[in-house]
C-alpha positions in Angstrom: -7.6 -24.8 -89.2 -4.2 -24.9 -87.5 -1.1 -22.8 -88.0 2.4 -23.4 -86.9 5.0 -20.9 -85.5 8.5 -20.9 -84.0 7.4 -18.8 -81.0 3.9 -18.1 -79.7 3.7 -15.2 -77.3 0.7 -15.2 -75.0 0.1 -11.7 -73.8 0.9 -8.5 -75.7 2.1 -6.3 -72.9 5.7 -5.0 -72.3 7.3 -8.4 -71.9 5.4 -10.0 -74.7 6.0 -7.2 -77.2 9.7 -7.1 -76.4 10.0 -10.8 -76.9 8.1 -10.8 -80.2 10.2 -7.9 -81.6 13.4 -9.6 -80.5 12.4 -13.0 -81.9 11.4 -11.6 -85.3 14.8 -9.9 -85.5 16.3 -13.3 -85.1 14.3 -14.7 -88.0 11.7 -16.6 -86.1 8.1 -17.0 -87.2 6.2 -15.4 -84.3 2.6 -15.0 -83.3 1.4 -12.7 -80.5 -2.0 -13.5 -78.9 -3.7 -10.9 -76.8 -7.0 -11.7 -75.1 -7.6 -8.7 -72.9 -10.5 -6.4 -73.2 -8.1 -3.7 -74.4 -4.7 -3.9 -76.1 -1.8 -2.3 -74.4 -0.7 -4.3 -71.5 -0.9 -3.7 -67.7 1.8 -0.9 -67.6 0.0 1.3 -70.1 -3.6 0.5 -69.3 -3.8 0.0 -65.5 -0.3 0.4 -64.1 2.7 2.7 -64.5 1.4 5.3 -67.0 -2.1 6.0 -65.6 -1.0 6.1 -62.0 1.9 8.4 -62.8 -0.4 10.7 -64.8 -2.8 11.0 -61.8 0.1 11.4 -59.3 1.4 14.3 -61.3 -1.9 16.1 -60.8 -2.0 15.4 -57.1 1.6 16.4 -56.5 1.0 19.7 -58.3 -2.0 20.4 -56.2 0.1 19.8 -53.1 2.9 22.1 -54.3 0.4 24.9 -55.0 -0.4 24.7 -51.3 3.3 25.6 -50.6 3.4 28.6 -52.9 3.6 31.1 -50.0 6.8 29.5 -48.9 8.4 30.7 -52.1 6.9 34.2 -52.0 4.0 33.4 -54.4 0.4 34.4 -53.5 -2.3 32.2 -54.9 -5.8 31.2 -53.9 -6.7 27.8 -52.4 -6.3 25.1 -55.1 -9.4 23.0 -55.8 -8.9 19.7 -57.5 -11.2 18.8 -60.4 -11.4 15.0 -60.1 -13.1 14.5 -63.4 -10.6 16.7 -65.2 -7.7 14.7 -63.6 -9.1 11.5 -64.9 -10.0 13.0 -68.3 -6.3 14.0 -68.8 -5.2 10.6 -67.7 -7.6 8.9 -70.1 -6.4 11.1 -73.0 -2.7 10.3 -72.3 -3.4 6.5 -71.9 -5.4 6.4 -75.1 -2.5 7.8 -77.0 0.0 5.4 -75.3 -2.3 2.4 -75.9 -2.9 3.4 -79.6 0.8 3.4 -80.2 1.3 0.0 -78.6 -1.7 -1.4 -80.6 -0.2 -0.1 -83.8 3.1 -1.7 -82.9 1.4 -5.1 -82.4 -0.9 -4.8 -85.5 1.8 -3.6 -87.8 4.7 -5.7 -86.4 6.6 -8.2 -88.5 4.7 -11.0 -86.7 1.2 -12.4 -86.7 -1.1 -10.8 -84.2 -4.4 -12.4 -83.0 -7.0 -10.8 -80.7 -8.0 -14.0 -78.9 -8.0 -15.8 -75.6 -5.5 -18.6 -75.5 -5.5 -21.8 -73.6 -3.2 -24.8 -73.6 -4.3 -27.9 -75.4 -0.9 -29.5 -74.9 2.8 -28.6 -74.4 3.0 -27.3 -78.0 -0.6 -26.5 -78.8 -2.8 -23.5 -78.0 -6.6 -23.2 -78.5 -7.8 -19.8 -79.5 -11.1 -18.1 -78.8 -11.6 -14.9 -80.8 -12.0 -11.6 -79.1 -13.7 -9.0 -81.3 -13.3 -9.0 -85.1 -10.8 -10.6 -87.4 -10.1 -14.2 -88.4 -8.4 -16.4 -85.8 -7.5 -20.1 -86.2 -9.1 -22.5 -83.7 -5.7 -23.9 -82.8 -2.0 -23.2 -83.3 1.2 -25.1 -82.8 4.5 -23.6 -81.7 8.0 -25.0 -81.2 8.4 -22.6 -78.3 5.9 -20.6 -76.2 6.2 -17.6 -73.9 3.7 -16.9 -71.2 3.5 -13.1 -70.5 -0.1 -12.5 -69.4 0.7 -10.0 -66.6 -1.0 -9.8 -63.2 -4.2 -8.7 -61.4 -5.0 -7.5 -57.9 -4.8 -10.4 -55.5 -7.7 -11.3 -53.2 -7.0 -11.5 -49.5 -9.0 -13.4 -46.9 -10.0 -10.7 -44.4 -13.1 -11.3 -42.4 -15.9 -9.0 -43.6 -13.9 -7.3 -46.4 -15.8 -8.9 -49.3 -19.2 -8.1 -47.6 -18.2 -4.5 -46.9 -16.8 -3.9 -50.4 -13.5 -2.3 -51.4 -11.6 -0.7 -54.2 -8.6 -2.1 -56.0 -6.1 0.0 -57.9 -8.2 -0.6 -61.0 -11.1 1.1 -59.3 -9.0 4.1 -58.3 -8.3 4.7 -62.0 -12.0 5.3 -62.6 -13.0 7.1 -59.3 -14.1 10.6 -60.5 -16.3 11.4 -57.5 -14.5 13.1 -54.6 -14.4 11.4 -51.2 -13.5 12.6 -47.8 -11.8 9.6 -46.3 -10.0 6.5 -47.3 -8.3 3.5 -45.6 -5.4 2.0 -47.6 -4.4 -1.6 -46.8 -0.8 -2.2 -47.7 2.6 -0.6 -47.5 4.4 -1.2 -50.8 4.5 0.7 -54.1 0.8 0.6 -55.2 -0.5 1.3 -51.7 1.9 4.2 -51.0 1.4 5.9 -54.3 -2.4 5.9 -54.1 -2.3 6.9 -50.4 -0.4 10.0 -51.3 -2.4 10.6 -54.4 -5.6 10.9 -52.3 -3.9 12.7 -49.4 -2.6 15.4 -51.9 -6.1 15.9 -53.2 -7.3 16.6 -49.6 -8.6 13.2 -48.6 -8.2 12.0 -45.0 -6.0 8.9 -45.5 -5.2 6.1 -43.1 -2.5 3.5 -44.0 -2.6 0.1 -42.4 0.5 -2.1 -43.0 1.0 -5.6 -41.8 4.8 -5.5 -41.6 6.7 -3.5 -39.1 7.5 -0.7 -41.5 6.6 0.6 -44.9 8.5 -0.9 -47.9 9.7 -3.9 -45.8 12.0 -5.2 -48.6 14.0 -2.0 -48.6 16.4 -1.0 -45.8 14.7 0.5 -42.7 15.7 4.1 -43.4 13.7 4.2 -46.6 10.4 3.1 -45.1 11.0 5.2 -42.0 11.6 8.3 -44.0 8.4 7.9 -46.1 6.4 7.2 -42.9 7.6 10.5 -41.5 6.6 12.3 -44.7 3.2 10.7 -44.8 2.5 11.9 -41.2 3.6 15.4 -42.3 1.1 15.1 -45.1 -1.6 14.5 -42.5 -2.0 10.8 -43.0 -2.3 8.2 -40.2 0.1 5.3 -40.5 -0.2 2.0 -38.6 2.6 -0.6 -39.0 3.0 -4.0 -37.4 -0.8 -4.7 -37.6 -3.1 -7.6 -37.8 -6.6 -7.0 -39.2 -9.4 -8.8 -37.3 -12.5 -7.8 -39.2 -14.2 -5.3 -41.4 -17.7 -3.9 -41.0 -19.9 -1.6 -42.8 -21.8 0.8 -40.5 -23.9 3.9 -41.4 -22.6 4.3 -44.9 -18.9 4.0 -43.7 -16.5 1.1 -43.5 -14.8 0.3 -40.3 -11.7 -1.9 -39.7 -10.8 -3.5 -36.4 -7.2 -4.4 -36.0 -4.3 -4.7 -33.6 -1.2 -2.6 -33.8 1.7 -4.4 -32.1 -0.9 -6.2 -30.0 -2.9 -3.0 -29.1 -6.6 -2.9 -30.2 -7.4 -0.2 -32.8 -10.2 0.7 -35.1 -10.6 3.2 -38.0 -13.4 4.1 -40.4 -13.6 5.8 -43.7 -15.9 6.2 -46.7 -13.9 3.6 -48.7 -11.2 1.0 -48.5 -8.4 0.5 -51.0 -7.1 -3.1 -50.9 -3.5 -2.8 -52.2 -2.1 -6.0 -50.6 -0.3 -7.2 -53.7 -0.9 -8.7 -57.1 -1.0 -12.3 -58.5 -0.4 -13.8 -62.0 -3.3 -13.4 -64.3 -3.6 -17.0 -65.6 -7.3 -17.3 -65.8 -8.5 -19.5 -68.6 -5.0 -20.5 -69.7 -5.4 -24.1 -68.6 -1.8 -24.2 -67.5 -2.1 -27.8 -66.3 -2.3 -29.0 -69.9 1.1 -27.6 -70.6 2.8 -29.3 -67.7 4.2 -26.0 -66.4 4.5 -25.9 -62.6 3.9 -23.1 -60.2 5.5 -22.2 -56.9 4.0 -19.8 -54.2 1.4 -18.6 -56.7 3.8 -17.8 -59.6 5.1 -19.7 -62.6 8.5 -21.3 -61.8 11.1 -19.8 -64.1 14.9 -20.3 -64.3 17.3 -17.5 -64.9 17.0 -18.4 -68.6 13.3 -17.7 -68.3 12.5 -21.3 -69.0 9.9 -23.1 -67.0 10.2 -26.7 -66.0 9.0 -27.5 -69.5 12.1 -26.4 -71.4 10.5 -25.0 -74.5 7.9 -23.0 -72.6 9.1 -19.6 -71.2 7.7 -17.1 -68.8 8.3 -13.3 -68.4 7.0 -10.4 -66.4 4.6 -10.5 -63.5 3.5 -14.2 -64.1 6.9 -15.3 -62.8 8.6 -12.4 -61.0 10.8 -12.2 -59.0 10.4 -8.4 -59.4 7.2 -6.8 -60.7 8.8 -3.9 -62.7 8.5 -3.1 -66.4 12.1 -2.7 -67.4 12.9 -6.2 -66.0 9.9 -7.7 -67.7 11.2 -6.3 -71.0 14.6 -7.8 -70.3 13.1 -11.1 -69.4 11.1 -11.1 -72.6 14.2 -10.4 -74.7 16.2 -13.1 -72.9 13.4 -15.6 -73.4 13.2 -14.8 -77.1 17.0 -15.3 -77.6 16.9 -18.5 -75.7 13.9 -19.7 -77.8 15.9 -19.1 -80.9 18.7 -21.2 -79.4 16.4 -24.1 -78.8 15.0 -23.9 -82.3 18.5 -24.0 -83.6 19.1 -27.2 -81.7 21.3 -25.5 -79.1 21.1 -25.0 -75.4 19.3 -22.0 -73.9 22.3 -20.4 -72.1 21.5 -16.7 -71.7 20.6 -15.8 -68.1 19.0 -12.8 -66.4 21.3 -10.6 -64.3 19.6 -8.8 -61.5 22.7 -7.0 -60.3 21.4 -3.7 -61.6 17.8 -4.2 -60.6 15.9 -0.9 -60.1 12.9 0.1 -58.1 11.2 3.4 -57.9 8.2 4.6 -55.7 6.7 7.7 -57.2 5.7 9.4 -54.0 6.8 12.9 -53.1 9.7 12.6 -52.2 10.4 9.7 -54.6 12.1 6.6 -53.2 14.4 4.6 -55.5 17.0 1.9 -55.2 19.4 0.1 -57.5 21.4 -3.1 -57.0 21.5 -4.7 -53.6 20.2 -3.2 -50.3 22.4 -3.2 -47.2 20.2 -6.1 -45.9 20.7 -8.2 -49.1 24.5 -7.6 -49.0 24.7 -8.9 -45.4 22.5 -11.9 -46.3 25.1 -12.7 -49.1 27.8 -12.5 -46.5 29.5 -9.5 -48.0 31.6 -7.2 -45.9 30.2 -3.8 -47.0 30.6 -0.2 -45.9 28.0 2.5 -46.4 27.8 6.2 -46.7 24.8 8.5 -46.6 24.0 12.2 -46.8 20.7 14.1 -46.1 19.0 16.5 -48.4 18.4 19.0 -45.6 22.1 19.8 -45.7 22.4 20.1 -49.5 22.4 23.4 -51.2 20.2 22.7 -54.2 17.6 20.8 -52.3 17.5 23.5 -49.7 16.8 26.1 -52.4 14.1 23.9 -53.8 12.5 23.5 -50.3 13.0 19.7 -50.5 14.4 18.8 -47.1 13.1 15.3 -46.6 15.2 12.3 -47.4 18.8 11.2 -48.1 21.1 9.3 -50.5 23.0 6.2 -49.6 25.8 4.2 -51.3 26.8 0.7 -50.4 30.2 -0.6 -51.3 32.4 -3.7 -50.9 34.8 -2.8 -48.1 37.9 -4.5 -49.7 37.6 -3.0 -53.2 35.3 0.0 -52.8 33.1 -1.2 -55.6 29.6 0.2 -55.4 27.0 -2.6 -55.3 23.9 -0.7 -54.2 22.4 2.7 -53.8 19.2 4.2 -52.4 17.7 7.6 -52.5 14.6 9.2 -50.9 14.3 12.7 -52.1 13.5 15.1 -54.9 13.8 13.6 -58.4 14.9 10.3 -56.9 13.7 8.4 -60.0 16.3 10.4 -62.0 19.1 10.6 -59.5 19.2 6.8 -59.0 20.5 6.4 -62.6 23.9 8.0 -61.8 25.0 5.2 -59.5 23.5 2.7 -61.9 25.8 3.8 -64.7 28.8 3.6 -62.3 27.7 0.1 -61.2 27.3 -1.1 -64.8 31.0 -0.7 -65.2 31.8 -1.9 -61.6 32.9 1.6 -60.5 34.1 2.4 -57.0 33.4 5.1 -54.5 36.7 6.7 -55.5 35.4 6.8 -59.1 32.3 8.6 -57.9 34.5 11.2 -56.2 36.5 11.7 -59.4 33.4 12.5 -61.4 32.9 16.3 -61.9 29.4 17.7 -61.0 28.0 21.0 -61.8 27.1 23.3 -58.9 24.5 23.7 -57.6 22.7 20.5 -58.7 21.0 17.7 -56.9 23.4 15.2 -58.6 26.4 16.5 -56.7 25.0 15.1 -53.5 26.3 11.6 -54.4 29.9 12.8 -53.8 29.3 13.1 -50.0 28.5 9.4 -49.3 31.3 8.4 -51.7 33.7 10.4 -49.6 32.4 8.9 -46.4 32.9 5.4 -47.8 36.5 6.1 -49.0 37.3 7.6 -45.6 36.0 4.5 -43.8 38.0 2.2 -46.1 41.2 4.2 -45.5 40.6 4.3 -41.8 40.3 0.5 -41.7 43.5 0.1 -43.8 45.4 2.4 -41.5 44.3 0.4 -38.4 45.5 -2.9 -40.0 
């Protein structure tokens, strides 16, 4: 039994569902194939939503410890680890149920099956659970959107000693006293602070010279300062030599900028990145190529096989949900173009790329960092302002962090922004809107802001940029 479709979507997560919904709206015959143990996708089941639910509990526990600062007398907070996970599981169950209903009741065919390539246009299906599934399907175009999984890293003794991944953290309901976190990017930092805010003694070991190495230095340096204030030990510029298990604890031997170090804890969280989840897909049969562990994808989301597309974590270059959704939508529209006998010409635009780290304070960025601007050869000017000199954040007791704007010196156009501070995930959207319409630092100054609010802090770096531009003009 074989069925034919215009577009076959392999993977029913955020990118896959967005592609299917878009393609159906364009009149394509679409099938979505989901072969995971659960339906919902990485973001809902093991990524964004469960981690943020858990972080919310940990951050509130931490805030209760600051109650006296605001004139409130309370007893010592005691985290209930099982209750935290129970709340997370309830919320995720609701989110996953909604996504499952979207897939099952969508205007496309939905199969619970594991897919593997039998050729560039053919997929073999292996049923997962109940329901009828054809042995094979044909599709004029195919989208690969199977997500990612925790990457394995070759560290001497790590496999023998044992470790957690982020998936394990989502199930860990038994309190622990100490934890070593390997890594210095989003997953590592969010879980490090989650455990620290629940009273766990946390040590962070980062290979690069600073936390969040892709961001500008002031972002990672600020978070490192906050982590130390939270009681964490942070080691950057490290090289792990080996891991041992001794007396019920796990010990890591490493060098920090050449100096020998060792730390031990009850458990190790290996958060050294993720890799595409392509297990069992038999990608070689499709002819699709990979580069540096990911599927090669053009700005049109096409692979080297023009009718096969990729979206989300399987291809990158950024592992964030809103971009995966955009990639899925671009892929669907380009698939429709190919089926219509036209050229796939819509391309992804990463000018407004966003990233948020949900630590406390939150770290967020939009557009290009100062480093990226200089790599492009742009003459840019920056302005920044600290939260410890801003009225609303002082009232809130949120004194860590800053906001920064990056602008083209000649025109004043804002091309990037960064924030480390309270509600950073929300604040970053104000410069994003301005950047969408290619606004300038002067436009920012012209926008009215209510007082006292956190949002009005953006006016200060905007004024600094305008002042620097005017000073430069006066000199010339």
